[in-house]
VEXDREN-2710 file (C-alpha; in Angstrom, 1 decimal):
% VEXDREN-2710
k/r/px/py/pz
1/MET/0.0/0.0/0.0
2/VAL/1.2/3.4/-0.9
3/TYR/-0.1/6.8/0.0
4/GLU/-0.3/9.6/-2.5
5/MET/0.2/12.9/-0.7
6/ALA/-0.8/15.9/-2.8
7/HIS/-0.1/19.3/-1.2
8/ILE/-2.5/21.7/-2.7
9/ALA/-2.6/25.5/-2.3
10/VAL/-6.0/26.9/-3.2
11/GLN/-6.7/30.5/-4.4
12/ALA/-8.0/32.7/-1.6
13/GLY/-11.8/32.7/-1.4
14/LYS/-12.1/29.5/-3.5
15/ASN/-12.2/27.0/-0.7
16/ALA/-15.9/26.1/-1.1
17/GLU/-15.6/25.6/-4.8
18/PHE/-12.4/23.5/-4.5
19/GLU/-14.0/21.3/-1.8
20/ALA/-17.2/20.9/-3.9
21/GLY/-15.0/19.8/-6.9
22/VAL/-13.1/17.2/-4.7
23/ALA/-16.5/15.9/-3.5
24/GLN/-17.7/15.5/-7.1
25/ALA/-14.5/13.8/-8.0
26/ILE/-14.7/11.1/-5.4
27/PRO/-16.4/8.5/-7.7
28/LEU/-13.5/9.0/-10.2
29/PHE/-11.1/7.8/-7.6
30/ASN/-13.3/5.1/-6.2
31/ARG/-13.5/3.4/-9.6
32/ALA/-9.9/3.8/-10.4
33/ARG/-7.7/0.6/-10.4
34/GLY/-5.9/0.0/-7.1
35/CYS/-7.5/3.0/-5.3
36/ARG/-8.4/2.0/-1.7
37/ASN/-9.4/5.3/0.0
38/ILE/-9.3/9.1/-0.6
39/GLU/-9.6/11.9/1.9
40/LEU/-9.0/15.7/1.7
41/GLN/-7.5/17.3/4.7
42/ARG/-7.3/21.2/5.3
43/SER/-4.6/22.9/7.3
44/VAL/-6.0/24.5/10.5
45/GLU/-3.3/27.2/10.5
46/GLU/-3.3/27.9/6.8
47/PRO/-6.9/27.2/5.6
48/ASN/-6.0/27.6/1.9
49/ASN/-3.6/24.7/2.1
50/TYR/-4.8/21.2/1.7
51/VAL/-3.4/17.6/1.6
52/LEU/-5.2/15.1/-0.6
53/VAL/-4.3/11.6/0.7
54/VAL/-5.1/8.7/-1.6
55/GLN/-4.3/5.1/-0.8
56/TRP/-3.2/3.0/-3.8
57/ASP/-2.2/-0.6/-4.1
58/THR/0.9/0.5/-6.1
59/VAL/2.5/3.7/-7.4
60/GLU/1.8/2.5/-10.9
61/ASP/-1.9/2.4/-10.1
62/HIS/-1.6/6.1/-9.4
63/MET/1.1/7.3/-11.9
64/VAL/0.2/5.1/-14.9
65/HIS/-3.3/3.8/-14.7
66/PHE/-5.0/6.8/-13.1
67/ARG/-2.8/9.7/-14.4
68/GLU/-3.2/8.4/-18.0
69/SER/-6.9/8.0/-17.8
70/ALA/-9.9/10.2/-18.9
71/ASP/-11.0/10.2/-15.2
72/PHE/-7.7/12.1/-14.3
73/GLN/-8.5/14.7/-16.9
74/GLU/-12.0/15.1/-15.4
75/TRP/-10.4/15.4/-11.9
76/ARG/-8.3/18.2/-13.1
77/ARG/-11.2/20.0/-14.8
78/LEU/-13.1/19.9/-11.6
79/VAL/-10.4/21.2/-9.2
80/GLY/-7.6/22.7/-11.4
81/PRO/-9.2/26.1/-11.8
82/TYR/-8.9/26.7/-8.0
83/PHE/-5.1/25.9/-7.7
84/GLU/-3.0/28.7/-6.7
85/LYS/0.0/26.8/-7.9
86/PRO/0.6/23.3/-9.2
87/PRO/0.3/20.7/-6.4
88/VAL/3.4/19.0/-5.0
89/VAL/2.8/15.2/-5.1
90/GLY/4.7/12.5/-3.5
91/HIS/4.2/8.9/-2.4
92/THR/4.8/7.4/1.1
93/GLU/4.5/4.0/2.7
94/VAL/4.1/3.0/6.2
95/VAL/7.4/1.8/7.8
96/VAL/6.5/1.8/11.5
97/LYS/3.1/1.4/12.9
END
């Protein structure tokens, strides 16, 4: 299991629209190959900053199967207009629990 960690800065005043876009996109992730869970977290101290956390079976499920799909294009259409700058995306795995 790997975790996609997308750090997203949203334009000031666009939080509600961004969050609504993410909510609309949940089915796109849920039907994606290897996607196990998705959640959006918002910073308490900096409310225009978010972390999208997606659990994938493999990095390839995210970077190849999802990123090269029409559903990824739809995801970007729904949320991309609200980005202040491009998201910073990385992958993590649990090493101690």
